[in-house]
PDB file of N, CA, C and O in Angstrom:
ATOM      1  N   MET A   1     184.170-128.474 191.862  1.00  0.00           N
ATOM      2  CA  MET A   1     185.511-129.016 191.653  1.00  0.00           C
ATOM      3  C   MET A   1     186.469-128.787 192.201  1.00  0.00           C
ATOM      4  O   MET A   1     187.603-129.027 191.789  1.00  0.00           O
ATOM      5  N   PRO A   2     186.079-128.131 193.530  1.00  0.00           N
ATOM      6  CA  PRO A   2     186.984-128.306 194.907  1.00  0.00           C
ATOM      7  C   PRO A   2     187.203-129.741 195.643  1.00  0.00           C
ATOM      8  O   PRO A   2     188.195-130.225 196.188  1.00  0.00           O
ATOM      9  N   PHE A   3     186.091-130.152 195.474  1.00  0.00           N
ATOM     10  CA  PHE A   3     186.343-131.582 196.095  1.00  0.00           C
ATOM     11  C   PHE A   3     186.968-132.654 194.869  1.00  0.00           C
ATOM     12  O   PHE A   3     187.447-133.721 195.253  1.00  0.00           O
ATOM     13  N   GLU A   4     186.952-132.433 193.854  1.00  0.00           N
ATOM     14  CA  GLU A   4     187.626-133.232 192.720  1.00  0.00           C
ATOM     15  C   GLU A   4     189.001-133.042 192.910  1.00  0.00           C
ATOM     16  O   GLU A   4     189.728-134.029 192.796  1.00  0.00           O
ATOM     17  N   ALA A   5     189.538-131.838 193.206  1.00  0.00           N
ATOM     18  CA  ALA A   5     190.586-131.243 193.239  1.00  0.00           C
ATOM     19  C   ALA A   5     191.607-132.005 194.551  1.00  0.00           C
ATOM     20  O   ALA A   5     192.751-132.457 194.604  1.00  0.00           O
ATOM     21  N   VAL A   6     190.374-131.827 195.586  1.00  0.00           N
ATOM     22  CA  VAL A   6     191.415-132.487 196.704  1.00  0.00           C
ATOM     23  C   VAL A   6     191.178-133.830 196.881  1.00  0.00           C
ATOM     24  O   VAL A   6     191.798-134.632 197.579  1.00  0.00           O
ATOM     25  N   ASN A   7     190.195-133.995 196.161  1.00  0.00           N
ATOM     26  CA  ASN A   7     190.596-136.026 196.111  1.00  0.00           C
ATOM     27  C   ASN A   7     191.616-136.479 195.290  1.00  0.00           C
ATOM     28  O   ASN A   7     192.371-137.437 195.456  1.00  0.00           O
ATOM     29  N   ALA A   8     191.551-135.702 194.411  1.00  0.00           N
ATOM     30  CA  ALA A   8     192.884-135.975 193.325  1.00  0.00           C
ATOM     31  C   ALA A   8     194.226-135.917 193.972  1.00  0.00           C
ATOM     32  O   ALA A   8     195.067-136.804 193.821  1.00  0.00           O
ATOM     33  N   LEU A   9     194.412-134.795 194.733  1.00  0.00           N
ATOM     34  CA  LEU A   9     195.147-134.490 196.128  1.00  0.00           C
ATOM     35  C   LEU A   9     195.785-135.938 196.829  1.00  0.00           C
ATOM     36  O   LEU A   9     196.864-136.530 196.857  1.00  0.00           O
ATOM     37  N   LYS A  10     194.418-136.102 197.364  1.00  0.00           N
ATOM     38  CA  LYS A  10     194.386-137.530 198.337  1.00  0.00           C
ATOM     39  C   LYS A  10     194.757-138.390 197.695  1.00  0.00           C
ATOM     40  O   LYS A  10     195.273-139.224 198.439  1.00  0.00           O
ATOM     41  N   TYR A  11     194.813-138.828 196.202  1.00  0.00           N
ATOM     42  CA  TYR A  11     194.763-140.346 195.980  1.00  0.00           C
ATOM     43  C   TYR A  11     195.938-139.822 195.068  1.00  0.00           C
ATOM     44  O   TYR A  11     195.951-140.753 194.263  1.00  0.00           O
ATOM     45  N   SER A  12     196.594-139.261 194.788  1.00  0.00           N
ATOM     46  CA  SER A  12     198.258-138.921 194.517  1.00  0.00           C
ATOM     47  C   SER A  12     199.082-139.518 195.007  1.00  0.00           C
ATOM     48  O   SER A  12     200.025-140.003 194.382  1.00  0.00           O
ATOM     49  N   GLY A  13     198.898-139.619 196.289  1.00  0.00           N
ATOM     50  CA  GLY A  13     200.102-140.220 196.976  1.00  0.00           C
ATOM     51  C   GLY A  13     200.838-139.362 197.878  1.00  0.00           C
ATOM     52  O   GLY A  13     201.297-139.528 199.008  1.00  0.00           O
ATOM     53  N   HIS A  14     200.822-138.417 197.078  1.00  0.00           N
ATOM     54  CA  HIS A  14     201.767-136.942 197.722  1.00  0.00           C
ATOM     55  C   HIS A  14     201.514-136.344 199.048  1.00  0.00           C
ATOM     56  O   HIS A  14     202.346-135.984 199.881  1.00  0.00           O
ATOM     57  N   TYR A  15     199.778-136.284 199.123  1.00  0.00           N
ATOM     58  CA  TYR A  15     199.116-135.760 199.860  1.00  0.00           C
ATOM     59  C   TYR A  15     198.584-136.515 201.216  1.00  0.00           C
ATOM     60  O   TYR A  15     197.784-137.425 201.000  1.00  0.00           O
ATOM     61  N   GLU A  16     198.885-136.288 202.430  1.00  0.00           N
ATOM     62  CA  GLU A  16     197.982-137.038 203.425  1.00  0.00           C
ATOM     63  C   GLU A  16     197.915-136.078 204.567  1.00  0.00           C
ATOM     64  O   GLU A  16     198.612-135.066 204.494  1.00  0.00           O
ATOM     65  N   GLY A  17     197.221-136.257 205.527  1.00  0.00           N
ATOM     66  CA  GLY A  17     197.187-135.489 206.810  1.00  0.00           C
ATOM     67  C   GLY A  17     197.090-133.908 206.586  1.00  0.00           C
ATOM     68  O   GLY A  17     196.350-133.356 205.772  1.00  0.00           O
ATOM     69  N   GLU A  18     197.870-133.363 207.356  1.00  0.00           N
ATOM     70  CA  GLU A  18     198.076-132.290 207.268  1.00  0.00           C
ATOM     71  C   GLU A  18     198.262-131.533 206.146  1.00  0.00           C
ATOM     72  O   GLU A  18     197.509-130.585 205.925  1.00  0.00           O
ATOM     73  N   ARG A  19     199.389-131.887 205.212  1.00  0.00           N
ATOM     74  CA  ARG A  19     199.404-131.465 203.988  1.00  0.00           C
ATOM     75  C   ARG A  19     198.400-131.214 203.097  1.00  0.00           C
ATOM     76  O   ARG A  19     198.175-130.301 202.302  1.00  0.00           O
ATOM     77  N   LEU A  20     197.733-132.431 203.468  1.00  0.00           N
ATOM     78  CA  LEU A  20     196.153-132.363 202.483  1.00  0.00           C
ATOM     79  C   LEU A  20     195.566-131.254 202.902  1.00  0.00           C
ATOM     80  O   LEU A  20     195.340-130.436 202.010  1.00  0.00           O
ATOM     81  N   GLU A  21     195.142-130.870 204.327  1.00  0.00           N
ATOM     82  CA  GLU A  21     194.661-129.940 204.702  1.00  0.00           C
ATOM     83  C   GLU A  21     195.093-128.862 204.217  1.00  0.00           C
ATOM     84  O   GLU A  21     194.410-128.132 203.499  1.00  0.00           O
ATOM     85  N   GLU A  22     196.170-128.656 204.520  1.00  0.00           N
ATOM     86  CA  GLU A  22     196.318-127.391 203.784  1.00  0.00           C
ATOM     87  C   GLU A  22     196.316-126.979 202.623  1.00  0.00           C
ATOM     88  O   GLU A  22     195.653-125.964 202.409  1.00  0.00           O
ATOM     89  N   ALA A  23     196.977-127.554 201.595  1.00  0.00           N
ATOM     90  CA  ALA A  23     196.697-127.643 200.410  1.00  0.00           C
ATOM     91  C   ALA A  23     194.900-127.444 199.937  1.00  0.00           C
ATOM     92  O   ALA A  23     194.459-126.903 198.923  1.00  0.00           O
ATOM     93  N   SER A  24     194.363-127.900 200.737  1.00  0.00           N
ATOM     94  CA  SER A  24     192.562-127.928 200.203  1.00  0.00           C
ATOM     95  C   SER A  24     192.354-126.416 200.658  1.00  0.00           C
ATOM     96  O   SER A  24     191.927-125.630 199.812  1.00  0.00           O
ATOM     97  N   LYS A  25     192.629-125.966 201.942  1.00  0.00           N
ATOM     98  CA  LYS A  25     192.985-124.724 202.100  1.00  0.00           C
ATOM     99  C   LYS A  25     193.131-123.413 201.207  1.00  0.00           C
ATOM    100  O   LYS A  25     192.582-122.313 201.262  1.00  0.00           O
ATOM    101  N   SER A  26     194.189-124.023 200.274  1.00  0.00           N
ATOM    102  CA  SER A  26     194.786-123.167 199.662  1.00  0.00           C
ATOM    103  C   SER A  26     194.293-122.662 198.231  1.00  0.00           C
ATOM    104  O   SER A  26     194.712-121.775 197.488  1.00  0.00           O
ATOM    105  N   LEU A  27     193.033-123.752 198.116  1.00  0.00           N
ATOM    106  CA  LEU A  27     192.173-123.834 196.794  1.00  0.00           C
ATOM    107  C   LEU A  27     192.148-122.216 196.271  1.00  0.00           C
ATOM    108  O   LEU A  27     192.855-121.879 195.321  1.00  0.00           O
ATOM    109  N   PRO A  28     191.232-121.206 197.007  1.00  0.00           N
ATOM    110  CA  PRO A  28     191.019-119.973 196.582  1.00  0.00           C
ATOM    111  C   PRO A  28     191.997-119.450 196.469  1.00  0.00           C
ATOM    112  O   PRO A  28     191.807-118.263 196.207  1.00  0.00           O
ATOM    113  N   GLU A  29     193.267-119.772 196.544  1.00  0.00           N
ATOM    114  CA  GLU A  29     194.100-118.515 196.201  1.00  0.00           C
ATOM    115  C   GLU A  29     194.854-119.014 194.688  1.00  0.00           C
ATOM    116  O   GLU A  29     196.044-118.699 194.662  1.00  0.00           O
ATOM    117  N   TYR A  30     194.429-119.637 193.607  1.00  0.00           N
ATOM    118  CA  TYR A  30     194.438-120.442 192.410  1.00  0.00           C
ATOM    119  C   TYR A  30     194.085-119.572 191.481  1.00  0.00           C
ATOM    120  O   TYR A  30     194.593-119.422 190.370  1.00  0.00           O
ATOM    121  N   GLY A  31     192.623-118.626 192.275  1.00  0.00           N
ATOM    122  CA  GLY A  31     191.962-117.739 191.000  1.00  0.00           C
ATOM    123  C   GLY A  31     191.203-118.714 190.327  1.00  0.00           C
ATOM    124  O   GLY A  31     191.153-118.300 189.169  1.00  0.00           O
ATOM    125  N   ILE A  32     190.462-119.980 190.408  1.00  0.00           N
ATOM    126  CA  ILE A  32     189.897-120.481 189.708  1.00  0.00           C
ATOM    127  C   ILE A  32     188.424-119.927 189.854  1.00  0.00           C
ATOM    128  O   ILE A  32     187.955-119.568 190.934  1.00  0.00           O
ATOM    129  N   ASP A  33     187.770-119.897 188.697  1.00  0.00           N
ATOM    130  CA  ASP A  33     186.740-119.547 188.920  1.00  0.00           C
ATOM    131  C   ASP A  33     185.367-120.840 188.932  1.00  0.00           C
ATOM    132  O   ASP A  33     185.308-121.867 188.256  1.00  0.00           O
ATOM    133  N   LEU A  34     184.445-120.349 189.888  1.00  0.00           N
ATOM    134  CA  LEU A  34     183.370-121.591 190.282  1.00  0.00           C
ATOM    135  C   LEU A  34     182.211-121.258 189.657  1.00  0.00           C
ATOM    136  O   LEU A  34     181.699-120.145 189.772  1.00  0.00           O
ATOM    137  N   VAL A  35     181.719-122.219 188.945  1.00  0.00           N
ATOM    138  CA  VAL A  35     180.211-121.750 188.076  1.00  0.00           C
ATOM    139  C   VAL A  35     179.082-122.334 188.718  1.00  0.00           C
ATOM    140  O   VAL A  35     179.030-123.551 188.896  1.00  0.00           O
ATOM    141  N   SER A  36     178.222-121.604 189.062  1.00  0.00           N
ATOM    142  CA  SER A  36     177.134-122.508 189.859  1.00  0.00           C
ATOM    143  C   SER A  36     176.344-123.525 188.924  1.00  0.00           C
ATOM    144  O   SER A  36     176.573-123.304 187.734  1.00  0.00           O
ATOM    145  N   PHE A  37     175.764-124.230 189.081  1.00  0.00           N
ATOM    146  CA  PHE A  37     174.884-125.051 188.441  1.00  0.00           C
ATOM    147  C   PHE A  37     174.059-124.884 187.105  1.00  0.00           C
ATOM    148  O   PHE A  37     174.086-125.381 185.979  1.00  0.00           O
ATOM    149  N   ASN A  38     173.154-123.740 187.924  1.00  0.00           N
ATOM    150  CA  ASN A  38     172.241-123.352 186.986  1.00  0.00           C
ATOM    151  C   ASN A  38     173.092-122.534 186.096  1.00  0.00           C
ATOM    152  O   ASN A  38     172.353-122.049 185.239  1.00  0.00           O
ATOM    153  N   LYS A  39     174.031-122.252 185.959  1.00  0.00           N
ATOM    154  CA  LYS A  39     175.098-121.255 184.902  1.00  0.00           C
ATOM    155  C   LYS A  39     175.643-122.107 184.350  1.00  0.00           C
ATOM    156  O   LYS A  39     176.214-121.619 183.374  1.00  0.00           O
ATOM    157  N   THR A  40     175.833-123.369 184.433  1.00  0.00           N
ATOM    158  CA  THR A  40     176.756-124.457 183.823  1.00  0.00           C
ATOM    159  C   THR A  40     176.342-124.315 182.617  1.00  0.00           C
ATOM    160  O   THR A  40     177.240-123.963 181.852  1.00  0.00           O
ATOM    161  N   GLY A  41     175.056-124.489 182.022  1.00  0.00           N
ATOM    162  CA  GLY A  41     174.513-124.745 180.752  1.00  0.00           C
ATOM    163  C   GLY A  41     173.815-125.954 180.872  1.00  0.00           C
ATOM    164  O   GLY A  41     173.532-126.490 181.943  1.00  0.00           O
ATOM    165  N   SER A  42     173.460-126.501 179.418  1.00  0.00           N
ATOM    166  CA  SER A  42     172.306-127.570 179.466  1.00  0.00           C
ATOM    167  C   SER A  42     172.942-128.749 179.869  1.00  0.00           C
ATOM    168  O   SER A  42     173.207-129.525 178.950  1.00  0.00           O
ATOM    169  N   VAL A  43     173.392-129.233 181.492  1.00  0.00           N
ATOM    170  CA  VAL A  43     173.719-130.321 181.711  1.00  0.00           C
ATOM    171  C   VAL A  43     172.891-131.498 181.551  1.00  0.00           C
ATOM    172  O   VAL A  43     173.442-132.288 180.785  1.00  0.00           O
ATOM    173  N   THR A  44     171.675-131.954 182.022  1.00  0.00           N
ATOM    174  CA  THR A  44     170.757-132.713 181.736  1.00  0.00           C
ATOM    175  C   THR A  44     170.481-133.090 180.431  1.00  0.00           C
ATOM    176  O   THR A  44     170.288-134.287 180.217  1.00  0.00           O
ATOM    177  N   GLU A  45     170.416-132.138 179.340  1.00  0.00           N
ATOM    178  CA  GLU A  45     170.328-132.231 178.415  1.00  0.00           C
ATOM    179  C   GLU A  45     171.299-133.312 177.576  1.00  0.00           C
ATOM    180  O   GLU A  45     170.889-134.261 176.907  1.00  0.00           O
ATOM    181  N   ILE A  46     172.580-132.952 177.770  1.00  0.00           N
ATOM    182  CA  ILE A  46     173.803-133.434 177.182  1.00  0.00           C
ATOM    183  C   ILE A  46     173.745-135.206 177.699  1.00  0.00           C
ATOM    184  O   ILE A  46     173.916-136.255 177.078  1.00  0.00           O
ATOM    185  N   ALA A  47     173.390-134.860 179.249  1.00  0.00           N
ATOM    186  CA  ALA A  47     173.660-136.344 179.888  1.00  0.00           C
ATOM    187  C   ALA A  47     172.710-137.277 179.238  1.00  0.00           C
ATOM    188  O   ALA A  47     173.116-138.426 179.062  1.00  0.00           O
ATOM    189  N   ASN A  48     171.509-136.971 178.854  1.00  0.00           N
ATOM    190  CA  ASN A  48     170.417-137.723 178.222  1.00  0.00           C
ATOM    191  C   ASN A  48     170.939-137.998 177.127  1.00  0.00           C
ATOM    192  O   ASN A  48     171.108-139.191 176.877  1.00  0.00           O
ATOM    193  N   ASN A  49     171.460-136.722 175.885  1.00  0.00           N
ATOM    194  CA  ASN A  49     171.519-136.862 174.881  1.00  0.00           C
ATOM    195  C   ASN A  49     172.585-138.010 174.624  1.00  0.00           C
ATOM    196  O   ASN A  49     172.303-139.003 173.953  1.00  0.00           O
ATOM    197  N   LEU A  50     173.872-137.802 175.225  1.00  0.00           N
ATOM    198  CA  LEU A  50     175.255-139.083 175.355  1.00  0.00           C
ATOM    199  C   LEU A  50     174.914-140.014 176.311  1.00  0.00           C
ATOM    200  O   LEU A  50     175.808-140.826 176.549  1.00  0.00           O
ATOM    201  N   ASP A  51     173.978-140.129 176.876  1.00  0.00           N
ATOM    202  CA  ASP A  51     174.172-141.460 178.215  1.00  0.00           C
ATOM    203  C   ASP A  51     174.945-141.184 178.856  1.00  0.00           C
ATOM    204  O   ASP A  51     175.324-142.270 179.296  1.00  0.00           O
ATOM    205  N   ILE A  52     175.721-140.206 179.428  1.00  0.00           N
ATOM    206  CA  ILE A  52     176.630-139.778 180.069  1.00  0.00           C
ATOM    207  C   ILE A  52     176.324-139.279 181.542  1.00  0.00           C
ATOM    208  O   ILE A  52     175.154-138.947 181.734  1.00  0.00           O
ATOM    209  N   THR A  53     177.091-139.188 182.479  1.00  0.00           N
ATOM    210  CA  THR A  53     176.898-139.087 183.611  1.00  0.00           C
ATOM    211  C   THR A  53     176.568-137.479 183.722  1.00  0.00           C
ATOM    212  O   THR A  53     176.940-136.664 182.878  1.00  0.00           O
ATOM    213  N   ILE A  54     175.873-137.182 184.801  1.00  0.00           N
ATOM    214  CA  ILE A  54     175.613-135.838 184.725  1.00  0.00           C
ATOM    215  C   ILE A  54     176.789-135.148 185.100  1.00  0.00           C
ATOM    216  O   ILE A  54     176.870-134.058 184.533  1.00  0.00           O
ATOM    217  N   TYR A  55     178.062-135.499 186.131  1.00  0.00           N
ATOM    218  CA  TYR A  55     179.206-135.232 186.413  1.00  0.00           C
ATOM    219  C   TYR A  55     179.903-134.887 185.191  1.00  0.00           C
ATOM    220  O   TYR A  55     180.375-133.750 185.210  1.00  0.00           O
ATOM    221  N   ASP A  56     180.113-135.612 184.044  1.00  0.00           N
ATOM    222  CA  ASP A  56     180.873-135.803 182.741  1.00  0.00           C
ATOM    223  C   ASP A  56     180.367-134.539 182.062  1.00  0.00           C
ATOM    224  O   ASP A  56     181.048-133.570 181.726  1.00  0.00           O
ATOM    225  N   ALA A  57     178.423-134.800 181.847  1.00  0.00           N
ATOM    226  CA  ALA A  57     178.048-133.425 181.401  1.00  0.00           C
ATOM    227  C   ALA A  57     178.319-132.245 181.547  1.00  0.00           C
ATOM    228  O   ALA A  57     178.324-131.328 180.726  1.00  0.00           O
ATOM    229  N   ALA A  58     178.528-132.262 182.506  1.00  0.00           N
ATOM    230  CA  ALA A  58     178.445-130.618 183.504  1.00  0.00           C
ATOM    231  C   ALA A  58     180.124-130.019 182.550  1.00  0.00           C
ATOM    232  O   ALA A  58     180.205-128.879 182.092  1.00  0.00           O
ATOM    233  N   TYR A  59     181.054-130.854 182.453  1.00  0.00           N
ATOM    234  CA  TYR A  59     182.225-130.136 181.958  1.00  0.00           C
ATOM    235  C   TYR A  59     181.687-129.929 180.430  1.00  0.00           C
ATOM    236  O   TYR A  59     181.620-128.833 179.873  1.00  0.00           O
ATOM    237  N   ILE A  60     181.436-130.775 180.041  1.00  0.00           N
ATOM    238  CA  ILE A  60     181.043-130.573 178.531  1.00  0.00           C
ATOM    239  C   ILE A  60     179.915-129.319 178.721  1.00  0.00           C
ATOM    240  O   ILE A  60     180.109-128.104 178.739  1.00  0.00           O
ATOM    241  N   ALA A  61     179.334-129.681 178.784  1.00  0.00           N
ATOM    242  CA  ALA A  61     178.185-128.024 179.169  1.00  0.00           C
ATOM    243  C   ALA A  61     179.145-127.096 179.450  1.00  0.00           C
ATOM    244  O   ALA A  61     179.462-126.472 178.438  1.00  0.00           O
ATOM    245  N   LEU A  62     179.643-126.816 180.289  1.00  0.00           N
ATOM    246  CA  LEU A  62     180.818-125.365 180.410  1.00  0.00           C
ATOM    247  C   LEU A  62     181.261-125.243 179.077  1.00  0.00           C
ATOM    248  O   LEU A  62     180.809-124.366 178.340  1.00  0.00           O
ATOM    249  N   ALA A  63     182.095-126.042 178.718  1.00  0.00           N
ATOM    250  CA  ALA A  63     182.668-125.964 177.451  1.00  0.00           C
ATOM    251  C   ALA A  63     182.119-125.402 176.208  1.00  0.00           C
ATOM    252  O   ALA A  63     182.655-124.750 175.311  1.00  0.00           O
ATOM    253  N   GLN A  64     180.697-125.894 176.413  1.00  0.00           N
ATOM    254  CA  GLN A  64     179.683-125.586 175.177  1.00  0.00           C
ATOM    255  C   GLN A  64     178.988-124.354 175.578  1.00  0.00           C
ATOM    256  O   GLN A  64     178.507-123.617 174.717  1.00  0.00           O
ATOM    257  N   ASN A  65     178.898-124.066 176.919  1.00  0.00           N
ATOM    258  CA  ASN A  65     178.609-122.534 177.513  1.00  0.00           C
ATOM    259  C   ASN A  65     179.906-121.389 176.955  1.00  0.00           C
ATOM    260  O   ASN A  65     179.795-120.373 176.270  1.00  0.00           O
ATOM    261  N   HIS A  66     180.655-121.785 177.327  1.00  0.00           N
ATOM    262  CA  HIS A  66     181.931-120.974 177.500  1.00  0.00           C
ATOM    263  C   HIS A  66     182.890-120.795 175.720  1.00  0.00           C
ATOM    264  O   HIS A  66     183.865-120.130 175.370  1.00  0.00           O
ATOM    265  N   ASP A  67     182.011-121.723 175.033  1.00  0.00           N
ATOM    266  CA  ASP A  67     182.584-121.743 173.594  1.00  0.00           C
ATOM    267  C   ASP A  67     184.296-122.231 173.648  1.00  0.00           C
ATOM    268  O   ASP A  67     184.935-121.992 172.624  1.00  0.00           O
ATOM    269  N   THR A  68     184.894-122.774 174.591  1.00  0.00           N
ATOM    270  CA  THR A  68     185.838-123.105 174.260  1.00  0.00           C
ATOM    271  C   THR A  68     185.955-125.099 174.487  1.00  0.00           C
ATOM    272  O   THR A  68     185.032-125.775 174.032  1.00  0.00           O
ATOM    273  N   LYS A  69     186.985-125.699 175.105  1.00  0.00           N
ATOM    274  CA  LYS A  69     187.379-127.006 174.976  1.00  0.00           C
ATOM    275  C   LYS A  69     187.581-127.710 176.730  1.00  0.00           C
ATOM    276  O   LYS A  69     188.119-127.180 177.702  1.00  0.00           O
ATOM    277  N   ALA A  70     186.929-129.039 176.610  1.00  0.00           N
ATOM    278  CA  ALA A  70     187.296-128.802 178.034  1.00  0.00           C
ATOM    279  C   ALA A  70     188.240-130.244 177.582  1.00  0.00           C
ATOM    280  O   ALA A  70     187.857-130.939 176.640  1.00  0.00           O
ATOM    281  N   TYR A  71     189.428-130.569 178.323  1.00  0.00           N
ATOM    282  CA  TYR A  71     190.278-131.824 178.225  1.00  0.00           C
ATOM    283  C   TYR A  71     190.478-132.528 179.654  1.00  0.00           C
ATOM    284  O   TYR A  71     190.752-132.044 180.753  1.00  0.00           O
ATOM    285  N   THR A  72     190.258-133.758 179.268  1.00  0.00           N
ATOM    286  CA  THR A  72     189.988-134.647 180.207  1.00  0.00           C
ATOM    287  C   THR A  72     191.180-136.212 179.818  1.00  0.00           C
ATOM    288  O   THR A  72     191.748-136.291 178.729  1.00  0.00           O
ATOM    289  N   ALA A  73     191.310-137.031 180.655  1.00  0.00           N
ATOM    290  CA  ALA A  73     192.156-138.272 180.722  1.00  0.00           C
ATOM    291  C   ALA A  73     190.663-139.253 180.478  1.00  0.00           C
ATOM    292  O   ALA A  73     190.724-140.435 180.142  1.00  0.00           O
ATOM    293  N   ASP A  74     189.543-138.620 180.682  1.00  0.00           N
ATOM    294  CA  ASP A  74     188.693-139.957 180.529  1.00  0.00           C
ATOM    295  C   ASP A  74     188.443-140.243 179.153  1.00  0.00           C
ATOM    296  O   ASP A  74     187.798-139.502 178.411  1.00  0.00           O
ATOM    297  N   GLY A  75     189.090-141.595 178.744  1.00  0.00           N
ATOM    298  CA  GLY A  75     188.828-141.859 177.143  1.00  0.00           C
ATOM    299  C   GLY A  75     187.740-142.485 176.684  1.00  0.00           C
ATOM    300  O   GLY A  75     187.465-142.601 175.490  1.00  0.00           O
ATOM    301  N   ASN A  76     186.904-143.027 177.874  1.00  0.00           N
ATOM    302  CA  ASN A  76     185.447-143.392 177.860  1.00  0.00           C
ATOM    303  C   ASN A  76     184.472-142.118 177.547  1.00  0.00           C
ATOM    304  O   ASN A  76     183.558-142.262 176.735  1.00  0.00           O
ATOM    305  N   LEU A  77     184.632-141.180 178.042  1.00  0.00           N
ATOM    306  CA  LEU A  77     184.167-140.031 177.966  1.00  0.00           C
ATOM    307  C   LEU A  77     184.267-139.474 176.206  1.00  0.00           C
ATOM    308  O   LEU A  77     183.431-139.306 175.318  1.00  0.00           O
ATOM    309  N   LEU A  78     185.126-139.383 176.267  1.00  0.00           N
ATOM    310  CA  LEU A  78     185.801-139.033 175.083  1.00  0.00           C
ATOM    311  C   LEU A  78     184.997-140.049 173.983  1.00  0.00           C
ATOM    312  O   LEU A  78     184.378-139.561 173.037  1.00  0.00           O
ATOM    313  N   ASP A  79     185.078-141.600 174.224  1.00  0.00           N
ATOM    314  CA  ASP A  79     184.999-142.003 173.400  1.00  0.00           C
ATOM    315  C   ASP A  79     183.257-142.104 173.238  1.00  0.00           C
ATOM    316  O   ASP A  79     182.904-142.572 172.156  1.00  0.00           O
ATOM    317  N   ASN A  80     182.188-141.732 174.154  1.00  0.00           N
ATOM    318  CA  ASN A  80     180.950-141.601 174.289  1.00  0.00           C
ATOM    319  C   ASN A  80     180.611-139.982 173.612  1.00  0.00           C
ATOM    320  O   ASN A  80     179.419-139.676 173.623  1.00  0.00           O
ATOM    321  N   LEU A  81     181.589-138.951 173.035  1.00  0.00           N
ATOM    322  CA  LEU A  81     180.942-137.612 172.746  1.00  0.00           C
ATOM    323  C   LEU A  81     180.986-138.059 171.245  1.00  0.00           C
ATOM    324  O   LEU A  81     181.891-138.718 170.731  1.00  0.00           O
ATOM    325  N   LYS A  82     179.650-137.504 170.516  1.00  0.00           N
ATOM    326  CA  LYS A  82     179.102-137.615 169.440  1.00  0.00           C
ATOM    327  C   LYS A  82     178.716-136.554 168.498  1.00  0.00           C
ATOM    328  O   LYS A  82     178.419-135.619 169.241  1.00  0.00           O
ATOM    329  N   GLY A  83     178.517-136.084 167.017  1.00  0.00           N
ATOM    330  CA  GLY A  83     178.181-135.294 166.494  1.00  0.00           C
ATOM    331  C   GLY A  83     178.702-134.290 167.075  1.00  0.00           C
ATOM    332  O   GLY A  83     179.779-134.487 167.638  1.00  0.00           O
ATOM    333  N   ASP A  84     178.035-132.763 167.122  1.00  0.00           N
ATOM    334  CA  ASP A  84     178.375-131.713 167.768  1.00  0.00           C
ATOM    335  C   ASP A  84     179.149-131.644 168.906  1.00  0.00           C
ATOM    336  O   ASP A  84     179.854-130.638 168.983  1.00  0.00           O
ATOM    337  N   TYR A  85     179.230-132.658 170.065  1.00  0.00           N
ATOM    338  CA  TYR A  85     179.728-132.614 170.824  1.00  0.00           C
ATOM    339  C   TYR A  85     181.212-133.063 171.229  1.00  0.00           C
ATOM    340  O   TYR A  85     182.013-132.772 172.118  1.00  0.00           O
ATOM    341  N   SER A  86     181.169-133.903 170.145  1.00  0.00           N
ATOM    342  CA  SER A  86     182.687-134.417 169.827  1.00  0.00           C
ATOM    343  C   SER A  86     183.614-133.130 169.701  1.00  0.00           C
ATOM    344  O   SER A  86     184.743-133.191 170.187  1.00  0.00           O
ATOM    345  N   GLU A  87     183.222-132.067 169.122  1.00  0.00           N
ATOM    346  CA  GLU A  87     184.020-130.930 169.179  1.00  0.00           C
ATOM    347  C   GLU A  87     184.095-130.050 170.302  1.00  0.00           C
ATOM    348  O   GLU A  87     184.345-128.858 170.119  1.00  0.00           O
ATOM    349  N   LEU A  88     183.880-130.575 171.598  1.00  0.00           N
ATOM    350  CA  LEU A  88     184.164-129.772 172.948  1.00  0.00           C
ATOM    351  C   LEU A  88     184.923-130.287 173.567  1.00  0.00           C
ATOM    352  O   LEU A  88     185.345-129.558 174.464  1.00  0.00           O
ATOM    353  N   ALA A  89     185.483-131.568 173.535  1.00  0.00           N
ATOM    354  CA  ALA A  89     186.473-132.341 174.548  1.00  0.00           C
ATOM    355  C   ALA A  89     187.704-132.867 173.903  1.00  0.00           C
ATOM    356  O   ALA A  89     187.542-133.472 172.844  1.00  0.00           O
ATOM    357  N   GLU A  90     188.761-132.751 174.314  1.00  0.00           N
ATOM    358  CA  GLU A  90     189.998-133.613 173.537  1.00  0.00           C
ATOM    359  C   GLU A  90     190.745-134.218 175.015  1.00  0.00           C
ATOM    360  O   GLU A  90     190.331-133.992 176.152  1.00  0.00           O
ATOM    361  N   HIS A  91     191.774-134.920 174.698  1.00  0.00           N
ATOM    362  CA  HIS A  91     192.258-136.023 175.620  1.00  0.00           C
ATOM    363  C   HIS A  91     193.400-134.965 176.075  1.00  0.00           C
ATOM    364  O   HIS A  91     194.054-134.495 175.144  1.00  0.00           O
ATOM    365  N   ILE A  92     193.718-134.540 177.349  1.00  0.00           N
ATOM    366  CA  ILE A  92     194.458-133.750 177.768  1.00  0.00           C
ATOM    367  C   ILE A  92     196.170-134.063 177.387  1.00  0.00           C
ATOM    368  O   ILE A  92     196.956-133.142 177.613  1.00  0.00           O
ATOM    369  N   ARG A  93     196.552-134.994 176.977  1.00  0.00           N
ATOM    370  CA  ARG A  93     197.916-134.576 176.420  1.00  0.00           C
ATOM    371  C   ARG A  93     197.940-133.846 175.163  1.00  0.00           C
ATOM    372  O   ARG A  93     199.074-133.532 174.800  1.00  0.00           O
ATOM    373  N   THR A  94     196.723-133.401 174.200  1.00  0.00           N
ATOM    374  CA  THR A  94     196.718-132.912 173.386  1.00  0.00           C
ATOM    375  C   THR A  94     196.792-131.097 173.587  1.00  0.00           C
ATOM    376  O   THR A  94     197.018-130.173 172.806  1.00  0.00           O
ATOM    377  N   TYR A  95     196.555-131.163 174.677  1.00  0.00           N
ATOM    378  CA  TYR A  95     196.808-129.557 175.805  1.00  0.00           C
ATOM    379  C   TYR A  95     197.749-128.651 175.367  1.00  0.00           C
ATOM    380  O   TYR A  95     198.863-128.892 175.829  1.00  0.00           O
ATOM    381  N   SER A  96     197.704-127.847 174.754  1.00  0.00           N
ATOM    382  CA  SER A  96     199.695-126.910 175.083  1.00  0.00           C
ATOM    383  C   SER A  96     199.237-125.885 175.021  1.00  0.00           C
ATOM    384  O   SER A  96     199.943-124.885 175.144  1.00  0.00           O
TER     385      SER A  96
END
């Protein structure tokens, strides 16, 4: 997750150089709980069942494991969710 966050900042066009470095160092201050891979859930099972990337499956496994929803702007991922998995994610525009 930290790599994804810093990458998003880098490509947002608002952060570069020293500002990007400062933002990356401030991530621990936001109280985001990081979950180790072995506590994420059935990532490989979900990836295999849905034929999606391990990366995408990790978010779905976390939602399943924590009895919640993942929010994403990835329409392709949402289109690939089938069966019980389809209830585990929604488009970010539905978040309130």
